[in-house]
Structures are given as C-alpha cells and as structure tokens.
N, CA and C atoms as an extended XYZ file, in Angstrom:
555
Properties=species:S:1:pos:R:3:atomname:S:1:resname:S:1:resid:I:1 pbc="F F F"
N       -53.752       11.508       42.358 N   MET     1
C       -53.932       12.338       41.195 CA  MET     1
C       -52.729       13.266       41.048 C   MET     1
N       -52.197       13.344       39.836 N   LEU     2
C       -51.030       14.175       39.569 CA  LEU     2
C       -51.447       15.606       39.327 C   LEU     2
N       -50.641       16.480       39.849 N   SER     3
C       -50.913       17.890       39.576 CA  SER     3
C       -50.485       18.204       38.152 C   SER     3
N       -50.872       19.356       37.729 N   GLN     4
C       -50.546       19.745       36.366 CA  GLN     4
C       -49.034       19.875       36.192 C   GLN     4
N       -48.345       20.377       37.187 N   PHE     5
C       -46.899       20.523       37.080 CA  PHE     5
C       -46.201       19.178       37.164 C   PHE     5
N       -46.752       18.254       37.922 N   GLY     6
C       -46.164       16.922       38.021 CA  GLY     6
C       -46.219       16.198       36.691 C   GLY     6
N       -47.294       16.351       35.974 N   GLY     7
C       -47.434       15.718       34.663 CA  GLY     7
C       -46.459       16.282       33.652 C   GLY     7
N       -46.251       17.570       33.705 N   ILE     8
C       -45.304       18.202       32.796 CA  ILE     8
C       -43.888       17.759       33.121 C   ILE     8
N       -43.581       17.698       34.399 N   HIS     9
C       -42.262       17.250       34.818 CA  HIS     9
C       -41.998       15.820       34.344 C   HIS     9
N       -42.987       14.946       34.467 N   LEU    10
C       -42.857       13.561       34.022 CA  LEU    10
C       -42.628       13.505       32.514 C   LEU    10
N       -43.366       14.304       31.759 N   TYR    11
C       -43.227       14.336       30.303 CA  TYR    11
C       -41.836       14.826       29.904 C   TYR    11
N       -41.330       15.847       30.552 N   ILE    12
C       -40.020       16.405       30.225 CA  ILE    12
C       -38.915       15.413       30.548 C   ILE    12
N       -38.980       14.754       31.688 N   SER    13
C       -37.931       13.799       32.031 CA  SER    13
C       -37.926       12.616       31.089 C   SER    13
N       -39.070       12.160       30.618 N   MET    14
C       -39.126       11.052       29.659 CA  MET    14
C       -38.522       11.477       28.320 C   MET    14
N       -38.769       12.691       27.954 N   LYS    15
C       -38.263       13.184       26.680 CA  LYS    15
C       -36.736       13.187       26.671 C   LYS    15
N       -36.105       13.631       27.758 N   TYR    16
C       -34.657       13.734       27.778 CA  TYR    16
C       -33.968       12.426       28.131 C   TYR    16
N       -34.634       11.483       28.722 N   THR    17
C       -33.986       10.207       29.025 CA  THR    17
C       -33.867        9.346       27.781 C   THR    17
N       -34.707        9.542       26.804 N   LYS    18
C       -34.657        8.740       25.585 CA  LYS    18
C       -33.756        9.363       24.513 C   LYS    18
N       -33.104       10.454       24.832 N   SER    19
C       -32.263       11.110       23.835 CA  SER    19
C       -31.020       10.262       23.546 C   SER    19
N       -30.434       10.522       22.429 N   GLU    20
C       -29.262        9.762       22.017 CA  GLU    20
C       -28.035       10.169       22.831 C   GLU    20
N       -27.008        9.348       22.736 N   SER    21
C       -25.778        9.592       23.468 CA  SER    21
C       -25.143       10.910       23.028 C   SER    21
N       -24.546       11.599       23.974 N   LYS    22
C       -23.913       12.873       23.675 CA  LYS    22
C       -22.444       12.714       23.323 C   LYS    22
N       -21.986       11.487       23.108 N   ARG    23
C       -20.591       11.258       22.740 CA  ARG    23
C       -20.310       11.829       21.370 C   ARG    23
N       -19.179       12.454       21.226 N   THR    24
C       -18.796       12.966       19.920 CA  THR    24
C       -17.896       11.977       19.187 C   THR    24
N       -17.170       11.147       19.941 N   PHE    25
C       -16.304       10.151       19.323 CA  PHE    25
C       -17.051        8.829       19.263 C   PHE    25
N       -17.219        8.315       18.081 N   VAL    26
C       -17.894        7.042       17.896 CA  VAL    26
C       -16.880        6.071       17.317 C   VAL    26
N       -16.692        4.901       17.931 N   PRO    27
C       -15.735        3.933       17.383 CA  PRO    27
C       -16.126        3.512       15.974 C   PRO    27
N       -15.136        3.345       15.139 N   LYS    28
C       -15.363        2.926       13.759 CA  LYS    28
C       -14.594        1.651       13.503 C   LYS    28
N       -15.045        0.916       12.530 N   LYS    29
C       -14.354       -0.305       12.145 CA  LYS    29
C       -13.052        0.052       11.441 C   LYS    29
N       -12.018       -0.724       11.711 N   LEU    30
C       -10.725       -0.498       11.078 CA  LEU    30
C       -10.828       -0.699        9.567 C   LEU    30
N       -11.635       -1.650        9.152 N   GLY    31
C       -11.805       -1.928        7.726 CA  GLY    31
C       -12.370       -0.747        6.961 C   GLY    31
N       -13.269        0.033        7.607 N   ASP    32
C       -13.827        1.209        6.941 CA  ASP    32
C       -12.749        2.250        6.678 C   ASP    32
N       -11.886        2.449        7.650 N   THR    33
C       -10.804        3.417        7.494 CA  THR    33
C        -9.819        2.954        6.426 C   THR    33
N        -9.444        1.680        6.483 N   LEU    34
C        -8.487        1.166        5.501 CA  LEU    34
C        -9.064        1.151        4.099 C   LEU    34
N       -10.364        0.917        3.975 N   SER    35
C       -10.948        0.908        2.634 CA  SER    35
C       -10.860        2.296        1.999 C   SER    35
N       -11.000        3.356        2.814 N   ARG    36
C       -10.835        4.703        2.261 CA  ARG    36
C        -9.401        4.943        1.817 C   ARG    36
N        -8.433        4.448        2.585 N   ILE    37
C        -7.028        4.602        2.210 CA  ILE    37
C        -6.746        3.821        0.930 C   ILE    37
N        -7.204        2.577        0.875 N   ASN    38
C        -6.987        1.759       -0.321 CA  ASN    38
C        -7.676        2.361       -1.532 C   ASN    38
N        -8.840        2.966       -1.314 N   LYS    39
C        -9.558        3.572       -2.426 CA  LYS    39
C        -8.760        4.725       -3.014 C   LYS    39
N        -8.071        5.491       -2.153 N   ASN    40
C        -7.240        6.589       -2.659 CA  ASN    40
C        -6.133        6.069       -3.554 C   ASN    40
N        -5.466        4.985       -3.140 N   TYR    41
C        -4.383        4.440       -3.951 CA  TYR    41
C        -4.916        3.756       -5.198 C   TYR    41
N        -5.980        2.994       -5.065 N   SER    42
C        -6.473        2.264       -6.221 CA  SER    42
C        -7.089        3.198       -7.250 C   SER    42
N        -7.681        4.316       -6.815 N   SER    43
C        -8.224        5.249       -7.794 CA  SER    43
C        -7.115        6.030       -8.478 C   SER    43
N        -5.986        6.224       -7.781 N   LYS    44
C        -4.876        6.955       -8.381 CA  LYS    44
C        -4.138        6.083       -9.388 C   LYS    44
N        -3.885        4.827       -9.027 N   PHE    45
C        -3.084        3.964       -9.872 CA  PHE    45
C        -3.907        2.957      -10.667 C   PHE    45
N        -4.919        2.400      -10.108 N   GLY    46
C        -5.599        1.258      -10.671 CA  GLY    46
C        -5.021        0.008      -10.027 C   GLY    46
N        -5.816       -1.034       -9.952 N   LYS    47
C        -5.396       -2.223       -9.207 CA  LYS    47
C        -4.180       -2.899       -9.829 C   LYS    47
N        -4.170       -3.068      -11.139 N   ILE    48
C        -3.053       -3.731      -11.805 CA  ILE    48
C        -1.780       -2.905      -11.646 C   ILE    48
N        -1.891       -1.617      -11.872 N   GLU    49
C        -0.720       -0.751      -11.787 CA  GLU    49
C        -0.183       -0.695      -10.364 C   GLU    49
N        -1.075       -0.655       -9.378 N   PHE    50
C        -0.645       -0.632       -7.980 CA  PHE    50
C         0.106       -1.913       -7.629 C   PHE    50
N        -0.399       -3.062       -8.061 N   LEU    51
C         0.279       -4.325       -7.780 CA  LEU    51
C         1.631       -4.408       -8.475 C   LEU    51
N         1.702       -3.945       -9.693 N   ILE    52
C         2.981       -3.971      -10.411 CA  ILE    52
C         3.992       -3.057       -9.731 C   ILE    52
N         3.550       -1.861       -9.326 N   LEU    53
C         4.458       -0.936       -8.646 CA  LEU    53
C         4.948       -1.490       -7.317 C   LEU    53
N         4.057       -2.098       -6.559 N   SER    54
C         4.443       -2.562       -5.224 CA  SER    54
C         5.217       -3.877       -5.258 C   SER    54
N         5.024       -4.701       -6.260 N   LYS    55
C         5.671       -6.019       -6.321 CA  LYS    55
C         6.690       -6.123       -7.450 C   LYS    55
N         7.189       -5.001       -7.935 N   TRP    56
C         8.078       -4.994       -9.096 CA  TRP    56
C         9.320       -5.852       -8.886 C   TRP    56
N         9.960       -5.740       -7.751 N   SER    57
C        11.187       -6.513       -7.524 CA  SER    57
C        10.895       -8.004       -7.438 C   SER    57
N         9.734       -8.392       -6.930 N   GLN    58
C         9.374       -9.814       -6.878 CA  GLN    58
C         9.058      -10.348       -8.265 C   GLN    58
N         8.479       -9.526       -9.106 N   ILE    59
C         8.072       -9.979      -10.434 CA  ILE    59
C         9.271      -10.137      -11.359 C   ILE    59
N        10.136       -9.119      -11.430 N   VAL    60
C        11.201       -9.137      -12.434 CA  VAL    60
C        12.548       -9.586      -11.900 C   VAL    60
N        12.713       -9.666      -10.602 N   GLY    61
C        14.001      -10.065      -10.044 CA  GLY    61
C        14.826       -8.850       -9.629 C   GLY    61
N        15.857       -9.116       -8.859 N   SER    62
C        16.625       -8.019       -8.258 CA  SER    62
C        17.417       -7.209       -9.286 C   SER    62
N        18.003       -7.865      -10.290 N   PHE    63
C        18.811       -7.128      -11.271 CA  PHE    63
C        17.955       -6.116      -12.028 C   PHE    63
N        16.849       -6.578      -12.601 N   PHE    64
C        16.000       -5.675      -13.369 CA  PHE    64
C        15.277       -4.679      -12.469 C   PHE    64
N        15.009       -5.033      -11.226 N   ALA    65
C        14.393       -4.089      -10.299 CA  ALA    65
C        15.341       -2.944       -9.983 C   ALA    65
N        16.651       -3.230       -9.939 N   ASP    66
C        17.641       -2.182       -9.683 CA  ASP    66
C        17.821       -1.248      -10.880 C   ASP    66
N        17.589       -1.754      -12.086 N   HIS    67
C        17.870       -0.977      -13.291 CA  HIS    67
C        16.620       -0.543      -14.047 C   HIS    67
N        15.444       -0.732      -13.449 N   SER    68
C        14.218       -0.316      -14.124 CA  SER    68
C        13.144       -0.010      -13.092 C   SER    68
N        12.131        0.701      -13.550 N   GLU    69
C        10.956        0.937      -12.714 CA  GLU    69
C         9.748        1.144      -13.620 C   GLU    69
N         8.607        0.590      -13.229 N   PRO    70
C         7.399        0.773      -14.039 CA  PRO    70
C         6.925        2.218      -13.939 C   PRO    70
N         6.439        2.738      -15.032 N   ASP    71
C         6.021        4.136      -15.064 CA  ASP    71
C         4.497        4.248      -15.059 C   ASP    71
N         3.842        3.697      -16.067 N   LYS    72
C         2.381        3.797      -16.164 CA  LYS    72
C         1.860        2.702      -17.074 C   LYS    72
N         0.555        2.558      -17.083 N   ILE    73
C        -0.107        1.603      -17.969 CA  ILE    73
C        -1.053        2.397      -18.865 C   ILE    73
N        -0.940        2.181      -20.168 N   THR    74
C        -1.882        2.797      -21.098 CA  THR    74
C        -2.786        1.717      -21.646 C   THR    74
N        -4.030        2.091      -21.876 N   ARG    75
C        -5.025        1.150      -22.400 CA  ARG    75
C        -5.484        1.624      -23.769 C   ARG    75
N        -5.467        0.706      -24.714 N   ILE    76
C        -5.898        1.009      -26.070 CA  ILE    76
C        -6.997        0.021      -26.435 C   ILE    76
N        -8.068        0.515      -27.044 N   THR    77
C        -9.166       -0.349      -27.466 CA  THR    77
C        -8.700       -1.195      -28.633 C   THR    77
N        -8.800       -2.517      -28.450 N   GLU    78
C        -8.366       -3.432      -29.504 CA  GLU    78
C        -9.530       -3.798      -30.425 C   GLU    78
N       -10.628       -4.223      -29.837 N   GLU    79
C       -11.808       -4.625      -30.599 CA  GLU    79
C       -13.013       -4.575      -29.671 C   GLU    79
N       -14.162       -4.976      -30.187 N   PHE    80
C       -15.387       -5.003      -29.401 CA  PHE    80
C       -15.912       -6.433      -29.335 C   PHE    80
N       -16.484       -6.784      -28.187 N   ASN    81
C       -17.054       -8.128      -28.053 CA  ASN    81
C       -18.470       -8.152      -28.607 C   ASN    81
N       -19.181       -9.279      -28.424 N   GLU    82
C       -20.518       -9.435      -29.008 CA  GLU    82
C       -21.550       -8.502      -28.370 C   GLU    82
N       -21.268       -7.926      -27.222 N   PHE    83
C       -22.179       -6.980      -26.567 CA  PHE    83
C       -21.780       -5.535      -26.841 C   PHE    83
N       -20.900       -5.330      -27.811 N   ASP    84
C       -20.363       -4.019      -28.177 CA  ASP    84
C       -19.652       -3.339      -27.015 C   ASP    84
N       -19.022       -4.121      -26.158 N   GLU    85
C       -18.184       -3.588      -25.092 CA  GLU    85
C       -16.739       -3.623      -25.568 C   GLU    85
N       -15.972       -2.583      -25.275 N   PRO    86
C       -14.589       -2.556      -25.771 CA  PRO    86
C       -13.703       -3.568      -25.031 C   PRO    86
N       -12.780       -4.156      -25.777 N   ILE    87
C       -11.745       -5.022      -25.216 CA  ILE    87
C       -10.442       -4.244      -25.332 C   ILE    87
N        -9.774       -4.092      -24.204 N   TYR    88
C        -8.578       -3.251      -24.152 CA  TYR    88
C        -7.307       -4.078      -24.173 C   TYR    88
N        -6.254       -3.465      -24.711 N   LYS    89
C        -4.901       -3.991      -24.584 CA  LYS    89
C        -4.162       -3.054      -23.638 C   LYS    89
N        -3.498       -3.633      -22.640 N   ASN    90
C        -2.742       -2.845      -21.675 CA  ASN    90
C        -1.262       -2.865      -22.041 C   ASN    90
N        -0.661       -1.693      -22.086 N   PHE    91
C         0.767       -1.564      -22.358 CA  PHE    91
C         1.430       -0.969      -21.125 C   PHE    91
N         2.452       -1.647      -20.625 N   LEU    92
C         3.189       -1.172      -19.475 CA  LEU    92
C         4.400       -0.384      -19.950 C   LEU    92
N         4.498        0.865      -19.529 N   HIS    93
C         5.650        1.704      -19.845 CA  HIS    93
C         6.663        1.537      -18.719 C   HIS    93
N         7.892        1.182      -19.090 N   VAL    94
C         8.948        0.921      -18.110 CA  VAL    94
C        10.137        1.816      -18.420 C   VAL    94
N        10.630        2.491      -17.378 N   ARG    95
C        11.867        3.264      -17.511 CA  ARG    95
C        13.028        2.342      -17.203 C   ARG    95
N        13.981        2.284      -18.122 N   VAL    96
C        15.124        1.380      -17.996 CA  VAL    96
C        16.395        2.222      -18.076 C   VAL    96
N        17.350        1.923      -17.209 N   SER    97
C        18.627        2.642      -17.271 CA  SER    97
C        19.352        2.242      -18.560 C   SER    97
N        20.085        3.159      -19.164 N   PRO    98
C        20.760        2.856      -20.427 CA  PRO    98
C        21.722        1.673      -20.328 C   PRO    98
N        22.318        1.448      -19.171 N   ALA    99
C        23.266        0.343      -19.028 CA  ALA    99
C        22.588       -1.016      -19.167 C   ALA    99
N        21.315       -1.118      -18.798 N   ALA   100
C        20.625       -2.406      -18.839 CA  ALA   100
C        19.559       -2.467      -19.928 C   ALA   100
N        19.488       -1.455      -20.779 N   ALA   101
C        18.422       -1.394      -21.775 CA  ALA   101
C        18.483       -2.533      -22.787 C   ALA   101
N        19.681       -2.860      -23.246 N   VAL   102
C        19.818       -3.934      -24.238 CA  VAL   102
C        19.420       -5.270      -23.630 C   VAL   102
N        19.861       -5.523      -22.413 N   GLU   103
C        19.524       -6.784      -21.758 CA  GLU   103
C        18.026       -6.852      -21.444 C   GLU   103
N        17.449       -5.733      -21.028 N   PHE   104
C        16.016       -5.700      -20.746 CA  PHE   104
C        15.230       -5.977      -22.024 C   PHE   104
N        15.679       -5.401      -23.146 N   GLN   105
C        15.030       -5.648      -24.438 CA  GLN   105
C        15.136       -7.118      -24.818 C   GLN   105
N        16.277       -7.714      -24.539 N   HIS   106
C        16.487       -9.123      -24.852 CA  HIS   106
C        15.544      -10.018      -24.042 C   HIS   106
N        15.320       -9.691      -22.778 N   TYR   107
C        14.461      -10.492      -21.901 CA  TYR   107
C        13.037       -9.949      -21.806 C   TYR   107
N        12.662       -9.114      -22.739 N   LYS   108
C        11.344       -8.472      -22.708 CA  LYS   108
C        10.206       -9.501      -22.680 C   LYS   108
N        10.283      -10.516      -23.517 N   ASP   109
C         9.221      -11.534      -23.554 CA  ASP   109
C         9.156      -12.325      -22.252 C   ASP   109
N        10.307      -12.618      -21.671 N   THR   110
C        10.351      -13.352      -20.402 CA  THR   110
C         9.757      -12.505      -19.273 C   THR   110
N        10.080      -11.223      -19.255 N   ILE   111
C         9.543      -10.328      -18.227 CA  ILE   111
C         8.038      -10.183      -18.387 C   ILE   111
N         7.583      -10.062      -19.621 N   LEU   112
C         6.146       -9.976      -19.890 CA  LEU   112
C         5.432      -11.249      -19.426 C   LEU   112
N         6.050      -12.390      -19.661 N   GLU   113
C         5.485      -13.664      -19.209 CA  GLU   113
C         5.437      -13.734      -17.676 C   GLU   113
N         6.488      -13.216      -17.015 N   LYS   114
C         6.505      -13.196      -15.549 CA  LYS   114
C         5.389      -12.318      -14.996 C   LYS   114
N         5.174      -11.161      -15.614 N   ILE   115
C         4.120      -10.254      -15.158 CA  ILE   115
C         2.751      -10.921      -15.306 C   ILE   115
N         2.506      -11.505      -16.463 N   ASN   116
C         1.211      -12.131      -16.696 CA  ASN   116
C         1.004      -13.374      -15.842 C   ASN   116
N         2.060      -14.128      -15.575 N   SER   117
C         1.910      -15.291      -14.698 CA  SER   117
C         1.703      -14.863      -13.249 C   SER   117
N         2.210      -13.690      -12.858 N   PHE   118
C         1.962      -13.155      -11.521 CA  PHE   118
C         0.468      -12.896      -11.327 C   PHE   118
N        -0.197      -12.378      -12.359 N   PHE   119
C        -1.625      -12.095      -12.267 CA  PHE   119
C        -2.483      -13.314      -12.586 C   PHE   119
N        -1.956      -14.260      -13.333 N   GLY   120
C        -2.730      -15.447      -13.688 CA  GLY   120
C        -3.531      -15.291      -14.965 C   GLY   120
N        -3.410      -14.174      -15.616 N   TYR   121
C        -4.068      -13.936      -16.894 CA  TYR   121
C        -3.260      -12.892      -17.653 C   TYR   121
N        -3.644      -12.637      -18.900 N   LYS   122
C        -2.877      -11.701      -19.719 CA  LYS   122
C        -3.266      -10.264      -19.356 C   LYS   122
N        -2.657       -9.771      -18.274 N   ALA   123
C        -2.950       -8.423      -17.787 CA  ALA   123
C        -2.265       -7.367      -18.649 C   ALA   123
N        -1.064       -7.662      -19.131 N   ILE   124
C        -0.277       -6.723      -19.936 CA  ILE   124
C        -0.008       -7.357      -21.291 C   ILE   124
N        -0.300       -6.610      -22.355 N   SER   125
C        -0.093       -7.137      -23.708 CA  SER   125
C         1.333       -6.937      -24.193 C   SER   125
N         1.933       -5.807      -23.849 N   ASP   126
C         3.279       -5.518      -24.340 CA  ASP   126
C         3.942       -4.508      -23.413 C   ASP   126
N         5.262       -4.437      -23.524 N   LEU   127
C         6.047       -3.482      -22.744 CA  LEU   127
C         6.552       -2.384      -23.669 C   LEU   127
N         6.503       -1.162      -23.202 N   ARG   128
C         7.069       -0.020      -23.915 CA  ARG   128
C         8.246        0.471      -23.085 C   ARG   128
N         9.429        0.402      -23.636 N   LEU   129
C        10.633        0.739      -22.894 CA  LEU   129
C        11.061        2.168      -23.182 C   LEU   129
N        11.482        2.853      -22.135 N   GLN   130
C        12.003        4.210      -22.256 CA  GLN   130
C        13.338        4.248      -21.521 C   GLN   130
N        14.390        4.618      -22.239 N   GLN   131
C        15.690        4.711      -21.580 CA  GLN   131
C        15.725        5.990      -20.756 C   GLN   131
N        16.006        5.813      -19.491 N   ASN   132
C        16.046        6.938      -18.577 CA  ASN   132
C        16.877        6.523      -17.377 C   ASN   132
N        17.534        7.454      -16.752 N   PHE   133
C        18.334        7.119      -15.579 CA  PHE   133
C        17.425        6.860      -14.390 C   PHE   133
N        17.769        5.840      -13.604 N   ILE   134
C        17.031        5.489      -12.401 CA  ILE   134
C        17.770        6.123      -11.228 C   ILE   134
N        17.035        6.804      -10.370 N   SER   135
C        17.679        7.524       -9.268 CA  SER   135
C        18.305        6.550       -8.272 C   SER   135
N        19.360        7.017       -7.611 N   GLU   136
C        20.049        6.199       -6.607 CA  GLU   136
C        19.140        5.916       -5.427 C   GLU   136
N        18.262        6.851       -5.097 N   LYS   137
C        17.340        6.648       -3.978 CA  LYS   137
C        16.446        5.447       -4.255 C   LYS   137
N        16.007        5.312       -5.500 N   LYS   138
C        15.159        4.182       -5.863 CA  LYS   138
C        15.947        2.892       -5.779 C   LYS   138
N        17.197        2.913       -6.250 N   LYS   139
C        18.015        1.705       -6.229 CA  LYS   139
C        18.292        1.250       -4.808 C   LYS   139
N        18.594        2.195       -3.934 N   ASN   140
C        18.936        1.858       -2.558 CA  ASN   140
C        17.761        2.047       -1.618 C   ASN   140
N        16.544        2.124       -2.161 N   GLY   141
C        15.371        2.395       -1.358 CA  GLY   141
C        14.950        1.245       -0.458 C   GLY   141
N        15.376        0.022       -0.764 N   ASP   142
C        15.000       -1.101        0.076 CA  ASP   142
C        15.736       -1.012        1.397 C   ASP   142
N        15.015       -1.241        2.462 N   ILE   143
C        15.600       -1.194        3.793 CA  ILE   143
C        16.163       -2.563        4.114 C   ILE   143
N        17.391       -2.600        4.541 N   ASN   144
C        18.028       -3.854        4.890 CA  ASN   144
C        17.759       -4.148        6.362 C   ASN   144
N        16.873       -5.112        6.601 N   LEU   145
C        16.550       -5.494        7.966 CA  LEU   145
C        17.207       -6.810        8.338 C   LEU   145
N        18.179       -7.221        7.564 N   SER   146
C        18.826       -8.498        7.857 CA  SER   146
C        19.639       -8.423        9.144 C   SER   146
N        20.124       -7.224        9.502 N   ASN   147
C        20.877       -7.069       10.732 CA  ASN   147
C        19.889       -6.742       11.847 C   ASN   147
N        19.337       -7.781       12.476 N   LYS   148
C        18.314       -7.588       13.490 CA  LYS   148
C        18.895       -7.455       14.890 C   LYS   148
N        20.209       -7.602       15.061 N   ASP   149
C        20.817       -7.458       16.374 CA  ASP   149
C        20.886       -5.982       16.726 C   ASP   149
N        20.405       -5.664       17.919 N   LEU   150
C        20.431       -4.296       18.399 CA  LEU   150
C        21.571       -4.131       19.377 C   LEU   150
N        22.151       -2.974       19.354 N   SER   151
C        23.159       -2.706       20.375 CA  SER   151
C        22.433       -2.478       21.700 C   SER   151
N        23.146       -2.646       22.783 N   GLU   152
C        22.532       -2.499       24.098 CA  GLU   152
C        22.066       -1.067       24.341 C   GLU   152
N        22.792       -0.091       23.817 N   GLU   153
C        22.363        1.291       24.013 CA  GLU   153
C        21.108        1.602       23.208 C   GLU   153
N        20.955        0.972       22.007 N   GLU   154
C        19.716        1.138       21.245 CA  GLU   154
C        18.536        0.569       22.022 C   GLU   154
N        18.708       -0.643       22.571 N   LYS   155
C        17.632       -1.259       23.351 CA  LYS   155
C        17.274       -0.405       24.562 C   LYS   155
N        18.272        0.080       25.275 N   ALA   156
C        18.025        0.893       26.471 CA  ALA   156
C        17.326        2.200       26.107 C   ALA   156
N        17.728        2.795       25.004 N   SER   157
C        17.115        4.048       24.566 CA  SER   157
C        15.647        3.851       24.221 C   SER   157
N        15.354        2.769       23.522 N   ILE   158
C        13.972        2.510       23.129 CA  ILE   158
C        13.138        2.115       24.346 C   ILE   158
N        13.671        1.262       25.210 N   LYS   159
C        12.927        0.824       26.396 CA  LYS   159
C        12.651        1.984       27.346 C   LYS   159
N        13.540        2.981       27.381 N   SER   160
C        13.324        4.114       28.280 CA  SER   160
C        12.138        4.970       27.841 C   SER   160
N        11.772        4.875       26.573 N   LYS   161
C        10.682        5.690       26.047 CA  LYS   161
C         9.331        4.997       26.135 C   LYS   161
N         9.312        3.706       26.487 N   ILE   162
C         8.048        2.982       26.555 CA  ILE   162
C         7.849        2.408       27.953 C   ILE   162
N         6.583        2.220       28.317 N   ASP   163
C         6.244        1.634       29.608 CA  ASP   163
C         5.125        0.627       29.369 C   ASP   163
N         5.507       -0.626       29.093 N   ILE   164
C         4.540       -1.660       28.758 CA  ILE   164
C         4.763       -2.859       29.656 C   ILE   164
N         3.673       -3.423       30.161 N   LYS   165
C         3.762       -4.568       31.072 CA  LYS   165
C         3.940       -5.887       30.312 C   LYS   165
N         3.343       -5.996       29.131 N   ASP   166
C         3.408       -7.230       28.345 CA  ASP   166
C         4.776       -7.335       27.661 C   ASP   166
N         5.524       -8.379       27.967 N   LYS   167
C         6.902       -8.524       27.455 CA  LYS   167
C         6.930       -8.771       25.946 C   LYS   167
N         5.961       -9.542       25.432 N   GLU   168
C         5.920       -9.806       23.987 CA  GLU   168
C         5.690       -8.502       23.209 C   GLU   168
N         4.755       -7.700       23.699 N   LEU   169
C         4.463       -6.432       23.051 CA  LEU   169
C         5.653       -5.483       23.152 C   LEU   169
N         6.305       -5.485       24.289 N   GLU   170
C         7.473       -4.633       24.475 CA  GLU   170
C         8.580       -5.016       23.500 C   GLU   170
N         8.790       -6.313       23.312 N   LYS   171
C         9.819       -6.788       22.385 CA  LYS   171
C         9.490       -6.352       20.948 C   LYS   171
N         8.221       -6.455       20.572 N   SER   172
C         7.803       -6.040       19.227 CA  SER   172
C         8.018       -4.553       19.020 C   SER   172
N         7.691       -3.762       20.026 N   ILE   173
C         7.850       -2.312       19.900 CA  ILE   173
C         9.321       -1.925       19.862 C   ILE   173
N        10.145       -2.620       20.611 N   VAL   174
C        11.588       -2.353       20.569 CA  VAL   174
C        12.123       -2.663       19.174 C   VAL   174
N        11.698       -3.767       18.577 N   ASN   175
C        12.140       -4.110       17.216 CA  ASN   175
C        11.645       -3.086       16.200 C   ASN   175
N        10.412       -2.613       16.379 N   LEU   176
C         9.874       -1.590       15.487 CA  LEU   176
C        10.691       -0.300       15.613 C   LEU   176
N        10.988        0.091       16.857 N   GLY   177
C        11.803        1.282       17.062 CA  GLY   177
C        13.189        1.156       16.464 C   GLY   177
N        13.773       -0.044       16.551 N   ALA   178
C        15.088       -0.255       15.965 CA  ALA   178
C        15.046       -0.143       14.450 C   ALA   178
N        14.006       -0.671       13.821 N   SER   179
C        13.915       -0.558       12.366 CA  SER   179
C        13.718        0.887       11.946 C   SER   179
N        12.993        1.666       12.745 N   ILE   180
C        12.814        3.082       12.427 CA  ILE   180
C        14.137        3.821       12.583 C   ILE   180
N        14.897        3.474       13.638 N   ASN   181
C        16.215        4.107       13.824 CA  ASN   181
C        17.131        3.802       12.650 C   ASN   181
N        17.118        2.559       12.175 N   ARG   182
C        17.973        2.179       11.034 CA  ARG   182
C        17.548        2.919        9.777 C   ARG   182
N        16.236        3.101        9.616 N   GLU   183
C        15.721        3.762        8.438 CA  GLU   183
C        16.136        5.229        8.416 C   GLU   183
N        16.187        5.842        9.596 N   ASP   184
C        16.563        7.258        9.684 CA  ASP   184
C        18.035        7.482        9.383 C   ASP   184
N        18.883        6.481        9.602 N   LYS   185
C        20.334        6.649        9.435 CA  LYS   185
C        20.744        6.674        7.999 C   LYS   185
C-alpha cells in the first residue's frame, strides 16, 4: 500500500516526464526559410518582373543588356471577360542609354518577341522606352569568373582559414573564397 506522500510523488514525476522538450532551437526546413525570402522578392516585384530583371541579359542579348535595363511593369485594364474579370495589358518600361535608343527602337518588336517567347505566352504587350543614362556599375556589374586559375598565395591564404577533412568540399570552398576575393577587387 502506498503512503499518501508516495502517491503524490508518483503523480508529480509522471506530470513532469511527459512535458515537452525544453529546447529553444527547433530545426526548420530549408524550403520554409527560402519561401519567406522568395515571398519578399516576389511581393516587391511580381513574378514576371522579377524574372525579367534577373534574366535581362539572357533575354535581350549582351549589347542591349549593356545599354538598357528594365524599370517596371505597368498594368492597364484592356477589357473584361465573360465572368466580368478584368483582362490586363502589361507594359514594360525600359531605360535605354541615348547612344542605343535608336537601335533599341528599331529592334523593339524583336525584343518584345524574345521576352514573350521566354515566358511562352504574351506576358508583355508593349515596351515603353525612356532615354536615360545607364550607370557604369550596372554595365560592369557582371562578375567575370572565366579566370578560374588561382595563384598559389591565394590558395594558401584560403586554405589557412579553413580546416576541412573532405577534399572535395575543401576544393569547393577554396573556389568560393577565390570568387569572393575577385569580387572584392
């Protein structure tokens, strides 16, 4: 037979053994974190605008990418469908340097076709051109990683800062460090 204090002790220990973990750090899925980051960009720009901004040089080619940059997309209601939902026309506003403005105007239909073929549907109805100077930082903003050879002192400097047993991982980190060093220069 259990004493009165023994029964209370048993009840108290059962209560605290079933409690939840006291960990404050709980692992999270990487996808959850990235979805919040993507949501910030997609809500700021919109999906079409974000893709155009990030893939501009692939869409229009290197010459026009050097002399222009997409600015924004405006949407205008064109008509209504049978459910009384608005159908929009998207206009892409592009800043073009004055030196290439005439040529950009000449190839406007071709560029519009390239943009729409990139998406696979008529995402943009027309281009609105604005002559404006494009900054040198934007023109030279692409990082040239074609020179992948590292000097021996660069390799030694990077290897001295890391301590990794896996050789493949070490090689990747050394290459990453070299690209960061080049970017800083």
